[in-house]
mmCIF file as Biopython writes it, N, C-alpha, C and O atoms, coordinates in Angstrom:
data_model
#
loop_
_atom_site.group_PDB
_atom_site.id
_atom_site.type_symbol
_atom_site.label_atom_id
_atom_site.label_alt_id
_atom_site.label_comp_id
_atom_site.label_asym_id
_atom_site.label_entity_id
_atom_site.label_seq_id
_atom_site.pdbx_PDB_ins_code
_atom_site.Cartn_x
_atom_site.Cartn_y
_atom_site.Cartn_z
_atom_site.occupancy
_atom_site.B_iso_or_equiv
_atom_site.auth_seq_id
_atom_site.auth_asym_id
_atom_site.pdbx_PDB_model_num
ATOM 1   N N  . MET A ? 1  ? 0.844   -1.167  0.000   1.0 0.0 1  A 1 
ATOM 2   C CA . MET A ? 1  ? 0.000   0.000   0.000   1.0 0.0 1  A 1 
ATOM 3   C C  . MET A ? 1  ? 0.891   1.232   0.000   1.0 0.0 1  A 1 
ATOM 4   O O  . MET A ? 1  ? 1.883   1.299   0.726   1.0 0.0 1  A 1 
ATOM 5   N N  . LEU A ? 2  ? 0.526   2.198   -0.820  1.0 0.0 2  A 1 
ATOM 6   C CA . LEU A ? 2  ? 1.232   3.462   -0.909  1.0 0.0 2  A 1 
ATOM 7   C C  . LEU A ? 2  ? 0.211   4.573   -0.713  1.0 0.0 2  A 1 
ATOM 8   O O  . LEU A ? 2  ? -0.850  4.568   -1.336  1.0 0.0 2  A 1 
ATOM 9   N N  . MET A ? 3  ? 0.534   5.519   0.151   1.0 0.0 3  A 1 
ATOM 10  C CA . MET A ? 3  ? -0.324  6.682   0.337   1.0 0.0 3  A 1 
ATOM 11  C C  . MET A ? 3  ? 0.489   7.924   0.028   1.0 0.0 3  A 1 
ATOM 12  O O  . MET A ? 3  ? 1.675   7.997   0.349   1.0 0.0 3  A 1 
ATOM 13  N N  . ALA A ? 4  ? -0.161  8.907   -0.602  1.0 0.0 4  A 1 
ATOM 14  C CA . ALA A ? 4  ? 0.519   10.144  -0.987  1.0 0.0 4  A 1 
ATOM 15  C C  . ALA A ? 4  ? -0.472  11.293  -0.926  1.0 0.0 4  A 1 
ATOM 16  O O  . ALA A ? 4  ? -1.685  11.096  -0.864  1.0 0.0 4  A 1 
ATOM 17  N N  . VAL A ? 5  ? 0.076   12.492  -0.946  1.0 0.0 5  A 1 
ATOM 18  C CA . VAL A ? 5  ? -0.750  13.688  -1.054  1.0 0.0 5  A 1 
ATOM 19  C C  . VAL A ? 5  ? -0.348  14.415  -2.321  1.0 0.0 5  A 1 
ATOM 20  O O  . VAL A ? 5  ? 0.791   14.302  -2.776  1.0 0.0 5  A 1 
ATOM 21  N N  . SER A ? 6  ? -1.277  15.157  -2.888  1.0 0.0 6  A 1 
ATOM 22  C CA . SER A ? 6  ? -0.964  15.910  -4.098  1.0 0.0 6  A 1 
ATOM 23  C C  . SER A ? 6  ? -1.679  17.253  -4.071  1.0 0.0 6  A 1 
ATOM 24  O O  . SER A ? 6  ? -2.691  17.435  -3.394  1.0 0.0 6  A 1 
ATOM 25  N N  . GLY A ? 7  ? -1.124  18.170  -4.822  1.0 0.0 7  A 1 
ATOM 26  C CA . GLY A ? 7  ? -1.731  19.473  -5.005  1.0 0.0 7  A 1 
ATOM 27  C C  . GLY A ? 7  ? -1.569  19.860  -6.463  1.0 0.0 7  A 1 
ATOM 28  O O  . GLY A ? 7  ? -0.737  19.298  -7.176  1.0 0.0 7  A 1 
ATOM 29  N N  . MET A ? 8  ? -2.363  20.818  -6.898  1.0 0.0 8  A 1 
ATOM 30  C CA . MET A ? 8  ? -2.290  21.226  -8.301  1.0 0.0 8  A 1 
ATOM 31  C C  . MET A ? 8  ? -2.241  22.742  -8.421  1.0 0.0 8  A 1 
ATOM 32  O O  . MET A ? 8  ? -2.870  23.479  -7.662  1.0 0.0 8  A 1 
ATOM 33  N N  . VAL A ? 9  ? -1.469  23.171  -9.403  1.0 0.0 9  A 1 
ATOM 34  C CA . VAL A ? 9  ? -1.438  24.566  -9.805  1.0 0.0 9  A 1 
ATOM 35  C C  . VAL A ? 9  ? -2.300  24.639  -11.062 1.0 0.0 9  A 1 
ATOM 36  O O  . VAL A ? 9  ? -1.934  24.061  -12.086 1.0 0.0 9  A 1 
ATOM 37  N N  . PRO A ? 10 ? -3.438  25.336  -11.009 1.0 0.0 10 A 1 
ATOM 38  C CA . PRO A ? 10 ? -4.305  25.406  -12.187 1.0 0.0 10 A 1 
ATOM 39  C C  . PRO A ? 10 ? -3.604  26.083  -13.369 1.0 0.0 10 A 1 
ATOM 40  O O  . PRO A ? 10 ? -2.698  26.897  -13.189 1.0 0.0 10 A 1 
ATOM 41  N N  . ALA A ? 11 ? -4.038  25.735  -14.563 1.0 0.0 11 A 1 
ATOM 42  C CA . ALA A ? 11 ? -3.490  26.335  -15.787 1.0 0.0 11 A 1 
ATOM 43  C C  . ALA A ? 11 ? -3.622  27.850  -15.719 1.0 0.0 11 A 1 
ATOM 44  O O  . ALA A ? 11 ? -4.673  28.382  -15.360 1.0 0.0 11 A 1 
ATOM 45  N N  . GLY A ? 12 ? -2.542  28.531  -16.069 1.0 0.0 12 A 1 
ATOM 46  C CA . GLY A ? 12 ? -2.538  29.984  -16.072 1.0 0.0 12 A 1 
ATOM 47  C C  . GLY A ? 12 ? -2.280  30.613  -14.716 1.0 0.0 12 A 1 
ATOM 48  O O  . GLY A ? 12 ? -2.254  31.838  -14.603 1.0 0.0 12 A 1 
ATOM 49  N N  . LYS A ? 13 ? -2.089  29.806  -13.690 1.0 0.0 13 A 1 
ATOM 50  C CA . LYS A ? 13 ? -1.827  30.298  -12.334 1.0 0.0 13 A 1 
ATOM 51  C C  . LYS A ? 13 ? -0.403  29.936  -11.928 1.0 0.0 13 A 1 
ATOM 52  O O  . LYS A ? 13 ? 0.264   29.148  -12.598 1.0 0.0 13 A 1 
ATOM 53  N N  . GLU A ? 14 ? 0.050   30.520  -10.826 1.0 0.0 14 A 1 
ATOM 54  C CA . GLU A ? 14 ? 1.400   30.234  -10.326 1.0 0.0 14 A 1 
ATOM 55  C C  . GLU A ? 14 ? 1.401   29.652  -8.928  1.0 0.0 14 A 1 
ATOM 56  O O  . GLU A ? 14 ? 2.448   29.242  -8.426  1.0 0.0 14 A 1 
ATOM 57  N N  . GLU A ? 15 ? 0.239   29.611  -8.296  1.0 0.0 15 A 1 
ATOM 58  C CA . GLU A ? 15 ? 0.144   29.125  -6.919  1.0 0.0 15 A 1 
ATOM 59  C C  . GLU A ? 15 ? -0.766  27.902  -6.845  1.0 0.0 15 A 1 
ATOM 60  O O  . GLU A ? 15 ? -1.674  27.729  -7.659  1.0 0.0 15 A 1 
ATOM 61  N N  . LEU A ? 16 ? -0.499  27.061  -5.849  1.0 0.0 16 A 1 
ATOM 62  C CA . LEU A ? 16 ? -1.365  25.921  -5.574  1.0 0.0 16 A 1 
ATOM 63  C C  . LEU A ? 16 ? -2.761  26.414  -5.217  1.0 0.0 16 A 1 
ATOM 64  O O  . LEU A ? 16 ? -2.920  27.464  -4.594  1.0 0.0 16 A 1 
ATOM 65  N N  . ASP A ? 17 ? -3.758  25.656  -5.612  1.0 0.0 17 A 1 
ATOM 66  C CA . ASP A ? 17 ? -5.131  25.916  -5.195  1.0 0.0 17 A 1 
ATOM 67  C C  . ASP A ? 17 ? -5.461  24.899  -4.107  1.0 0.0 17 A 1 
ATOM 68  O O  . ASP A ? 17 ? -5.635  23.720  -4.416  1.0 0.0 17 A 1 
ATOM 69  N N  . PRO A ? 18 ? -5.552  25.317  -2.833  1.0 0.0 18 A 1 
ATOM 70  C CA . PRO A ? 18 ? -5.807  24.374  -1.744  1.0 0.0 18 A 1 
ATOM 71  C C  . PRO A ? 18 ? -7.069  23.534  -1.944  1.0 0.0 18 A 1 
ATOM 72  O O  . PRO A ? 18 ? -7.158  22.425  -1.419  1.0 0.0 18 A 1 
ATOM 73  N N  . ALA A ? 19 ? -8.036  24.045  -2.691  1.0 0.0 19 A 1 
ATOM 74  C CA . ALA A ? 19 ? -9.265  23.282  -2.932  1.0 0.0 19 A 1 
ATOM 75  C C  . ALA A ? 19 ? -9.006  22.045  -3.790  1.0 0.0 19 A 1 
ATOM 76  O O  . ALA A ? 19 ? -9.849  21.150  -3.855  1.0 0.0 19 A 1 
ATOM 77  N N  . LEU A ? 20 ? -7.846  21.987  -4.449  1.0 0.0 20 A 1 
ATOM 78  C CA . LEU A ? 20 ? -7.513  20.854  -5.314  1.0 0.0 20 A 1 
ATOM 79  C C  . LEU A ? 20 ? -6.582  19.842  -4.652  1.0 0.0 20 A 1 
ATOM 80  O O  . LEU A ? 20 ? -6.208  18.851  -5.281  1.0 0.0 20 A 1 
ATOM 81  N N  . ASN A ? 21 ? -6.200  20.072  -3.390  1.0 0.0 21 A 1 
ATOM 82  C CA . ASN A ? 21 ? -5.353  19.106  -2.679  1.0 0.0 21 A 1 
ATOM 83  C C  . ASN A ? 21 ? -6.085  17.773  -2.564  1.0 0.0 21 A 1 
ATOM 84  O O  . ASN A ? 21 ? -7.307  17.735  -2.421  1.0 0.0 21 A 1 
ATOM 85  N N  . ALA A ? 22 ? -5.328  16.686  -2.628  1.0 0.0 22 A 1 
ATOM 86  C CA . ALA A ? 22 ? -5.941  15.358  -2.580  1.0 0.0 22 A 1 
ATOM 87  C C  . ALA A ? 22 ? -5.050  14.386  -1.821  1.0 0.0 22 A 1 
ATOM 88  O O  . ALA A ? 22 ? -3.841  14.583  -1.692  1.0 0.0 22 A 1 
ATOM 89  N N  . ILE A ? 23 ? -5.679  13.345  -1.330  1.0 0.0 23 A 1 
ATOM 90  C CA . ILE A ? 23 ? -4.980  12.227  -0.690  1.0 0.0 23 A 1 
ATOM 91  C C  . ILE A ? 23 ? -5.180  11.031  -1.607  1.0 0.0 23 A 1 
ATOM 92  O O  . ILE A ? 23 ? -6.302  10.726  -2.012  1.0 0.0 23 A 1 
ATOM 93  N N  . GLN A ? 24 ? -4.077  10.354  -1.934  1.0 0.0 24 A 1 
ATOM 94  C CA . GLN A ? 24 ? -4.148  9.237   -2.860  1.0 0.0 24 A 1 
ATOM 95  C C  . GLN A ? 24 ? -3.691  7.961   -2.179  1.0 0.0 24 A 1 
ATOM 96  O O  . GLN A ? 24 ? -2.750  7.959   -1.386  1.0 0.0 24 A 1 
ATOM 97  N N  . SER A ? 25 ? -4.377  6.879   -2.505  1.0 0.0 25 A 1 
ATOM 98  C CA . SER A ? 25 ? -4.028  5.551   -1.987  1.0 0.0 25 A 1 
ATOM 99  C C  . SER A ? 25 ? -3.903  4.599   -3.165  1.0 0.0 25 A 1 
ATOM 100 O O  . SER A ? 25 ? -4.709  4.633   -4.095  1.0 0.0 25 A 1 
ATOM 101 N N  . LEU A ? 26 ? -2.886  3.752   -3.115  1.0 0.0 26 A 1 
ATOM 102 C CA . LEU A ? 26 ? -2.675  2.761   -4.160  1.0 0.0 26 A 1 
ATOM 103 C C  . LEU A ? 26 ? -2.356  1.433   -3.484  1.0 0.0 26 A 1 
ATOM 104 O O  . LEU A ? 26 ? -1.525  1.367   -2.578  1.0 0.0 26 A 1 
ATOM 105 N N  . ILE A ? 27 ? -3.017  0.396   -3.930  1.0 0.0 27 A 1 
ATOM 106 C CA . ILE A ? 27 ? -2.708  -0.956  -3.457  1.0 0.0 27 A 1 
ATOM 107 C C  . ILE A ? 27 ? -2.255  -1.760  -4.658  1.0 0.0 27 A 1 
ATOM 108 O O  . ILE A ? 27 ? -2.950  -1.836  -5.671  1.0 0.0 27 A 1 
ATOM 109 N N  . ALA A ? 28 ? -1.085  -2.355  -4.535  1.0 0.0 28 A 1 
ATOM 110 C CA . ALA A ? 28 ? -0.524  -3.183  -5.605  1.0 0.0 28 A 1 
ATOM 111 C C  . ALA A ? 28 ? -0.380  -4.616  -5.101  1.0 0.0 28 A 1 
ATOM 112 O O  . ALA A ? 28 ? -0.107  -4.853  -3.924  1.0 0.0 28 A 1 
ATOM 113 N N  . VAL A ? 29 ? -0.565  -5.553  -6.006  1.0 0.0 29 A 1 
ATOM 114 C CA . VAL A ? 29 ? -0.388  -6.965  -5.671  1.0 0.0 29 A 1 
ATOM 115 C C  . VAL A ? 29 ? 0.598   -7.580  -6.664  1.0 0.0 29 A 1 
ATOM 116 O O  . VAL A ? 29 ? 0.631   -7.218  -7.840  1.0 0.0 29 A 1 
ATOM 117 N N  . ARG A ? 30 ? 1.392   -8.508  -6.163  1.0 0.0 30 A 1 
ATOM 118 C CA . ARG A ? 30 ? 2.351   -9.177  -7.041  1.0 0.0 30 A 1 
ATOM 119 C C  . ARG A ? 30 ? 1.708   -10.428 -7.610  1.0 0.0 30 A 1 
ATOM 120 O O  . ARG A ? 30 ? 1.227   -11.289 -6.874  1.0 0.0 30 A 1 
ATOM 121 N N  . LYS A ? 31 ? 1.709   -10.511 -8.916  1.0 0.0 31 A 1 
ATOM 122 C CA . LYS A ? 31 ? 1.188   -11.678 -9.634  1.0 0.0 31 A 1 
ATOM 123 C C  . LYS A ? 31 ? 2.375   -12.390 -10.280 1.0 0.0 31 A 1 
ATOM 124 O O  . LYS A ? 31 ? 3.510   -11.923 -10.192 1.0 0.0 31 A 1 
ATOM 125 N N  . ARG A ? 32 ? 2.109   -13.504 -10.918 1.0 0.0 32 A 1 
ATOM 126 C CA . ARG A ? 32 ? 3.188   -14.242 -11.573 1.0 0.0 32 A 1 
ATOM 127 C C  . ARG A ? 32 ? 3.914   -13.400 -12.610 1.0 0.0 32 A 1 
ATOM 128 O O  . ARG A ? 32 ? 5.126   -13.527 -12.784 1.0 0.0 32 A 1 
ATOM 129 N N  . ASP A ? 33 ? 3.167   -12.537 -13.302 1.0 0.0 33 A 1 
ATOM 130 C CA . ASP A ? 33 ? 3.781   -11.744 -14.372 1.0 0.0 33 A 1 
ATOM 131 C C  . ASP A ? 33 ? 4.174   -10.344 -13.920 1.0 0.0 33 A 1 
ATOM 132 O O  . ASP A ? 33 ? 4.425   -9.481  -14.760 1.0 0.0 33 A 1 
ATOM 133 N N  . GLY A ? 34 ? 4.235   -10.096 -12.607 1.0 0.0 34 A 1 
ATOM 134 C CA . GLY A ? 34 ? 4.700   -8.804  -12.097 1.0 0.0 34 A 1 
ATOM 135 C C  . GLY A ? 34 ? 3.663   -8.128  -11.217 1.0 0.0 34 A 1 
ATOM 136 O O  . GLY A ? 34 ? 2.639   -8.713  -10.865 1.0 0.0 34 A 1 
ATOM 137 N N  . TRP A ? 35 ? 3.952   -6.891  -10.875 1.0 0.0 35 A 1 
ATOM 138 C CA . TRP A ? 35 ? 3.077   -6.108  -10.011 1.0 0.0 35 A 1 
ATOM 139 C C  . TRP A ? 35 ? 1.904   -5.543  -10.799 1.0 0.0 35 A 1 
ATOM 140 O O  . TRP A ? 35 ? 2.054   -5.108  -11.941 1.0 0.0 35 A 1 
ATOM 141 N N  . LYS A ? 36 ? 0.739   -5.558  -10.172 1.0 0.0 36 A 1 
ATOM 142 C CA . LYS A ? 36 ? -0.482  -5.019  -10.773 1.0 0.0 36 A 1 
ATOM 143 C C  . LYS A ? 36 ? -1.170  -4.104  -9.763  1.0 0.0 36 A 1 
ATOM 144 O O  . LYS A ? 36 ? -1.159  -4.375  -8.562  1.0 0.0 36 A 1 
ATOM 145 N N  . ILE A ? 37 ? -1.767  -3.023  -10.254 1.0 0.0 37 A 1 
ATOM 146 C CA . ILE A ? 37 ? -2.534  -2.139  -9.380  1.0 0.0 37 A 1 
ATOM 147 C C  . ILE A ? 37 ? -3.893  -2.773  -9.126  1.0 0.0 37 A 1 
ATOM 148 O O  . ILE A ? 37 ? -4.631  -3.084  -10.061 1.0 0.0 37 A 1 
ATOM 149 N N  . ALA A ? 38 ? -4.215  -2.959  -7.846  1.0 0.0 38 A 1 
ATOM 150 C CA . ALA A ? 38 ? -5.500  -3.529  -7.472  1.0 0.0 38 A 1 
ATOM 151 C C  . ALA A ? 38 ? -6.512  -2.429  -7.155  1.0 0.0 38 A 1 
ATOM 152 O O  . ALA A ? 38 ? -7.712  -2.601  -7.368  1.0 0.0 38 A 1 
ATOM 153 N N  . LEU A ? 39 ? -6.021  -1.302  -6.647  1.0 0.0 39 A 1 
ATOM 154 C CA . LEU A ? 39 ? -6.920  -0.204  -6.293  1.0 0.0 39 A 1 
ATOM 155 C C  . LEU A ? 39 ? -6.158  1.104   -6.342  1.0 0.0 39 A 1 
ATOM 156 O O  . LEU A ? 39 ? -5.025  1.187   -5.869  1.0 0.0 39 A 1 
ATOM 157 N N  . PHE A ? 40 ? -6.775  2.123   -6.910  1.0 0.0 40 A 1 
ATOM 158 C CA . PHE A ? 40 ? -6.244  3.483   -6.840  1.0 0.0 40 A 1 
ATOM 159 C C  . PHE A ? 40 ? -7.405  4.377   -6.456  1.0 0.0 40 A 1 
ATOM 160 O O  . PHE A ? 40 ? -8.467  4.340   -7.077  1.0 0.0 40 A 1 
ATOM 161 N N  . GLN A ? 41 ? -7.194  5.185   -5.422  1.0 0.0 41 A 1 
ATOM 162 C CA . GLN A ? 41 ? -8.238  6.088   -4.955  1.0 0.0 41 A 1 
ATOM 163 C C  . GLN A ? 41 ? -7.664  7.482   -4.798  1.0 0.0 41 A 1 
ATOM 164 O O  . GLN A ? 41 ? -6.584  7.657   -4.235  1.0 0.0 41 A 1 
ATOM 165 N N  . ASN A ? 42 ? -8.382  8.467   -5.291  1.0 0.0 42 A 1 
ATOM 166 C CA . ASN A ? 42 ? -8.005  9.873   -5.198  1.0 0.0 42 A 1 
ATOM 167 C C  . ASN A ? 42 ? -9.146  10.588  -4.474  1.0 0.0 42 A 1 
ATOM 168 O O  . ASN A ? 42 ? -10.252 10.694  -5.006  1.0 0.0 42 A 1 
ATOM 169 N N  . THR A ? 43 ? -8.880  11.078  -3.264  1.0 0.0 43 A 1 
ATOM 170 C CA . THR A ? 43 ? -9.910  11.688  -2.439  1.0 0.0 43 A 1 
ATOM 171 C C  . THR A ? 43 ? -9.550  13.139  -2.153  1.0 0.0 43 A 1 
ATOM 172 O O  . THR A ? 43 ? -8.420  13.419  -1.753  1.0 0.0 43 A 1 
ATOM 173 N N  . PRO A ? 44 ? -10.483 14.071  -2.348  1.0 0.0 44 A 1 
ATOM 174 C CA . PRO A ? 44 ? -10.196 15.461  -1.992  1.0 0.0 44 A 1 
ATOM 175 C C  . PRO A ? 44 ? -9.772  15.574  -0.530  1.0 0.0 44 A 1 
ATOM 176 O O  . PRO A ? 44 ? -10.369 14.953  0.351   1.0 0.0 44 A 1 
ATOM 177 N N  . ALA A ? 45 ? -8.743  16.366  -0.286  1.0 0.0 45 A 1 
ATOM 178 C CA . ALA A ? 45 ? -8.261  16.578  1.093   1.0 0.0 45 A 1 
ATOM 179 C C  . ALA A ? 45 ? -9.038  17.756  1.683   1.0 0.0 45 A 1 
ATOM 180 O O  . ALA A ? 45 ? -8.497  18.854  1.820   1.0 0.0 45 A 1 
ATOM 181 N N  . ALA A ? 46 ? -10.290 17.528  2.026   1.0 0.0 46 A 1 
ATOM 182 C CA . ALA A ? 46 ? -11.173 18.605  2.470   1.0 0.0 46 A 1 
ATOM 183 C C  . ALA A ? 46 ? -10.895 19.035  3.911   1.0 0.0 46 A 1 
ATOM 184 O O  . ALA A ? 46 ? -11.073 20.206  4.245   1.0 0.0 46 A 1 
ATOM 185 N N  . TRP A ? 47 ? -10.468 18.123  4.755   1.0 0.0 47 A 1 
ATOM 186 C CA . TRP A ? 47 ? -10.162 18.426  6.155   1.0 0.0 47 A 1 
ATOM 187 C C  . TRP A ? 47 ? -11.305 19.201  6.829   1.0 0.0 47 A 1 
ATOM 188 O O  . TRP A ? 47 ? -11.064 20.205  7.499   1.0 0.0 47 A 1 
ATOM 189 N N  . HIS A ? 48 ? -12.517 18.745  6.655   1.0 0.0 48 A 1 
ATOM 190 C CA . HIS A ? 48 ? -13.699 19.402  7.221   1.0 0.0 48 A 1 
ATOM 191 C C  . HIS A ? 48 ? -13.507 19.691  8.709   1.0 0.0 48 A 1 
ATOM 192 O O  . HIS A ? 48 ? -13.211 18.791  9.495   1.0 0.0 48 A 1 
ATOM 193 N N  . GLY A ? 49 ? -13.678 20.944  9.077   1.0 0.0 49 A 1 
ATOM 194 C CA . GLY A ? 49 ? -13.569 21.336  10.482  1.0 0.0 49 A 1 
ATOM 195 C C  . GLY A ? 49 ? -12.151 21.403  11.002  1.0 0.0 49 A 1 
ATOM 196 O O  . GLY A ? 49 ? -11.948 21.623  12.196  1.0 0.0 49 A 1 
ATOM 197 N N  . ARG A ? 50 ? -11.153 21.218  10.135  1.0 0.0 50 A 1 
ATOM 198 C CA . ARG A ? 50 ? -9.757  21.245  10.561  1.0 0.0 50 A 1 
ATOM 199 C C  . ARG A ? 50 ? -8.954  22.165  9.645   1.0 0.0 50 A 1 
ATOM 200 O O  . ARG A ? 50 ? -8.070  21.692  8.930   1.0 0.0 50 A 1 
ATOM 201 N N  . PRO A ? 51 ? -9.241  23.471  9.649   1.0 0.0 51 A 1 
ATOM 202 C CA . PRO A ? 51 ? -8.567  24.388  8.716   1.0 0.0 51 A 1 
ATOM 203 C C  . PRO A ? 51 ? -7.059  24.441  8.893   1.0 0.0 51 A 1 
ATOM 204 O O  . PRO A ? 51 ? -6.340  24.669  7.921   1.0 0.0 51 A 1 
ATOM 205 N N  . GLU A ? 52 ? -6.564  24.237  10.102  1.0 0.0 52 A 1 
ATOM 206 C CA . GLU A ? 52 ? -5.110  24.265  10.320  1.0 0.0 52 A 1 
ATOM 207 C C  . GLU A ? 52 ? -4.430  23.101  9.612   1.0 0.0 52 A 1 
ATOM 208 O O  . GLU A ? 52 ? -3.326  23.259  9.089   1.0 0.0 52 A 1 
ATOM 209 N N  . ASP A ? 53 ? -5.069  21.935  9.586   1.0 0.0 53 A 1 
ATOM 210 C CA . ASP A ? 53 ? -4.497  20.787  8.873   1.0 0.0 53 A 1 
ATOM 211 C C  . ASP A ? 53 ? -4.458  21.053  7.378   1.0 0.0 53 A 1 
ATOM 212 O O  . ASP A ? 53 ? -3.500  20.677  6.703   1.0 0.0 53 A 1 
ATOM 213 N N  . SER A ? 54 ? -5.500  21.701  6.856   1.0 0.0 54 A 1 
ATOM 214 C CA . SER A ? 54 ? -5.527  22.059  5.441   1.0 0.0 54 A 1 
ATOM 215 C C  . SER A ? 54 ? -4.397  23.029  5.105   1.0 0.0 54 A 1 
ATOM 216 O O  . SER A ? 54 ? -3.710  22.859  4.098   1.0 0.0 54 A 1 
ATOM 217 N N  . LYS A ? 55 ? -4.207  24.041  5.941   1.0 0.0 55 A 1 
ATOM 218 C CA . LYS A ? 55 ? -3.122  25.007  5.725   1.0 0.0 55 A 1 
ATOM 219 C C  . LYS A ? 55 ? -1.762  24.328  5.778   1.0 0.0 55 A 1 
ATOM 220 O O  . LYS A ? 55 ? -0.889  24.613  4.959   1.0 0.0 55 A 1 
ATOM 221 N N  . GLN A ? 56 ? -1.582  23.424  6.745   1.0 0.0 56 A 1 
ATOM 222 C CA . GLN A ? 56 ? -0.297  22.734  6.895   1.0 0.0 56 A 1 
ATOM 223 C C  . GLN A ? 56 ? 0.017   21.899  5.652   1.0 0.0 56 A 1 
ATOM 224 O O  . GLN A ? 56 ? 1.147   21.915  5.164   1.0 0.0 56 A 1 
ATOM 225 N N  . LEU A ? 57 ? -0.973  21.173  5.142   1.0 0.0 57 A 1 
ATOM 226 C CA . LEU A ? 57 ? -0.747  20.365  3.939   1.0 0.0 57 A 1 
ATOM 227 C C  . LEU A ? 57 ? -0.372  21.258  2.758   1.0 0.0 57 A 1 
ATOM 228 O O  . LEU A ? 57 ? 0.553   20.941  2.010   1.0 0.0 57 A 1 
ATOM 229 N N  . THR A ? 58 ? -1.083  22.368  2.589   1.0 0.0 58 A 1 
ATOM 230 C CA . THR A ? 58 ? -0.786  23.273  1.482   1.0 0.0 58 A 1 
ATOM 231 C C  . THR A ? 58 ? 0.629   23.829  1.590   1.0 0.0 58 A 1 
ATOM 232 O O  . THR A ? 58 ? 1.320   23.951  0.579   1.0 0.0 58 A 1 
ATOM 233 N N  . GLU A ? 59 ? 1.069   24.169  2.800   1.0 0.0 59 A 1 
ATOM 234 C CA . GLU A ? 59 ? 2.434   24.678  2.984   1.0 0.0 59 A 1 
ATOM 235 C C  . GLU A ? 59 ? 3.476   23.615  2.665   1.0 0.0 59 A 1 
ATOM 236 O O  . GLU A ? 59 ? 4.499   23.916  2.050   1.0 0.0 59 A 1 
ATOM 237 N N  . GLU A ? 60 ? 3.226   22.373  3.079   1.0 0.0 60 A 1 
ATOM 238 C CA . GLU A ? 60 ? 4.150   21.279  2.757   1.0 0.0 60 A 1 
ATOM 239 C C  . GLU A ? 60 ? 4.258   21.102  1.239   1.0 0.0 60 A 1 
ATOM 240 O O  . GLU A ? 60 ? 5.350   20.903  0.708   1.0 0.0 60 A 1 
ATOM 241 N N  . LEU A ? 61 ? 3.130   21.176  0.557   1.0 0.0 61 A 1 
ATOM 242 C CA . LEU A ? 61 ? 3.141   21.024  -0.895  1.0 0.0 61 A 1 
ATOM 243 C C  . LEU A ? 61 ? 3.845   22.206  -1.566  1.0 0.0 61 A 1 
ATOM 244 O O  . LEU A ? 61 ? 4.558   22.020  -2.553  1.0 0.0 61 A 1 
ATOM 245 N N  . ARG A ? 62 ? 3.652   23.416  -1.044  1.0 0.0 62 A 1 
ATOM 246 C CA . ARG A ? 62 ? 4.342   24.591  -1.603  1.0 0.0 62 A 1 
ATOM 247 C C  . ARG A ? 62 ? 5.848   24.439  -1.478  1.0 0.0 62 A 1 
ATOM 248 O O  . ARG A ? 62 ? 6.587   24.758  -2.409  1.0 0.0 62 A 1 
ATOM 249 N N  . LYS A ? 63 ? 6.310   23.950  -0.322  1.0 0.0 63 A 1 
ATOM 250 C CA . LYS A ? 63 ? 7.739   23.734  -0.133  1.0 0.0 63 A 1 
ATOM 251 C C  . LYS A ? 63 ? 8.283   22.716  -1.129  1.0 0.0 63 A 1 
ATOM 252 O O  . LYS A ? 63 ? 9.397   22.866  -1.632  1.0 0.0 63 A 1 
ATOM 253 N N  . ALA A ? 64 ? 7.497   21.682  -1.412  1.0 0.0 64 A 1 
ATOM 254 C CA . ALA A ? 64 ? 7.929   20.644  -2.356  1.0 0.0 64 A 1 
ATOM 255 C C  . ALA A ? 64 ? 8.037   21.210  -3.777  1.0 0.0 64 A 1 
ATOM 256 O O  . ALA A ? 64 ? 8.798   20.685  -4.589  1.0 0.0 64 A 1 
ATOM 257 N N  . LEU A ? 65 ? 7.296   22.258  -4.083  1.0 0.0 65 A 1 
ATOM 258 C CA . LEU A ? 65 ? 7.357   22.877  -5.405  1.0 0.0 65 A 1 
ATOM 259 C C  . LEU A ? 65 ? 8.588   23.748  -5.597  1.0 0.0 65 A 1 
ATOM 260 O O  . LEU A ? 65 ? 8.959   24.044  -6.733  1.0 0.0 65 A 1 
ATOM 261 N N  . GLN A ? 66 ? 9.215   24.155  -4.533  1.0 0.0 66 A 1 
ATOM 262 C CA . GLN A ? 66 ? 10.375  25.038  -4.623  1.0 0.0 66 A 1 
ATOM 263 C C  . GLN A ? 66 ? 11.552  24.309  -5.275  1.0 0.0 66 A 1 
ATOM 264 O O  . GLN A ? 66 ? 11.760  23.122  -5.024  1.0 0.0 66 A 1 
ATOM 265 N N  . PRO A ? 67 ? 12.315  25.008  -6.106  1.0 0.0 67 A 1 
ATOM 266 C CA . PRO A ? 67 ? 13.502  24.393  -6.705  1.0 0.0 67 A 1 
ATOM 267 C C  . PRO A ? 67 ? 14.448  23.892  -5.614  1.0 0.0 67 A 1 
ATOM 268 O O  . PRO A ? 67 ? 14.692  24.576  -4.620  1.0 0.0 67 A 1 
ATOM 269 N N  . GLN A ? 68 ? 14.965  22.704  -5.818  1.0 0.0 68 A 1 
ATOM 270 C CA . GLN A ? 68 ? 15.888  22.106  -4.855  1.0 0.0 68 A 1 
ATOM 271 C C  . GLN A ? 68 ? 17.317  22.518  -5.191  1.0 0.0 68 A 1 
ATOM 272 O O  . GLN A ? 68 ? 17.691  22.533  -6.364  1.0 0.0 68 A 1 
ATOM 273 N N  . PRO A ? 69 ? 18.129  22.856  -4.174  1.0 0.0 69 A 1 
ATOM 274 C CA . PRO A ? 69 ? 19.525  23.205  -4.447  1.0 0.0 69 A 1 
ATOM 275 C C  . PRO A ? 69 ? 20.279  22.014  -5.012  1.0 0.0 69 A 1 
ATOM 276 O O  . PRO A ? 69 ? 20.048  20.873  -4.612  1.0 0.0 69 A 1 
ATOM 277 N N  . LYS A ? 70 ? 21.186  22.287  -5.949  1.0 0.0 70 A 1 
ATOM 278 C CA . LYS A ? 70 ? 21.981  21.224  -6.539  1.0 0.0 70 A 1 
ATOM 279 C C  . LYS A ? 70 ? 23.103  20.831  -5.595  1.0 0.0 70 A 1 
ATOM 280 O O  . LYS A ? 70 ? 23.682  21.675  -4.911  1.0 0.0 70 A 1 
ATOM 281 N N  . ALA A ? 71 ? 23.396  19.560  -5.568  1.0 0.0 71 A 1 
ATOM 282 C CA . ALA A ? 71 ? 24.434  19.047  -4.654  1.0 0.0 71 A 1 
ATOM 283 C C  . ALA A ? 71 ? 25.813  19.315  -5.182  1.0 0.0 71 A 1 
ATOM 284 O O  . ALA A ? 71 ? 26.800  18.953  -4.543  1.0 0.0 71 A 1 
#
């Protein structure tokens, strides 16, 4: 099982739109011929009643968008 979060910058914009943040889950199973996706789910990260959690996720995603320094 793999869980991830995602955010999107709408076309023509430069900033993340917090309303588009999502939580993704993927379950993979190994078969004789290799790994196969058994389930993929994309759920809006609405955080109903928890605005601070929504802000925190958006800030984490904004940081991930920043150019990384070269080693």
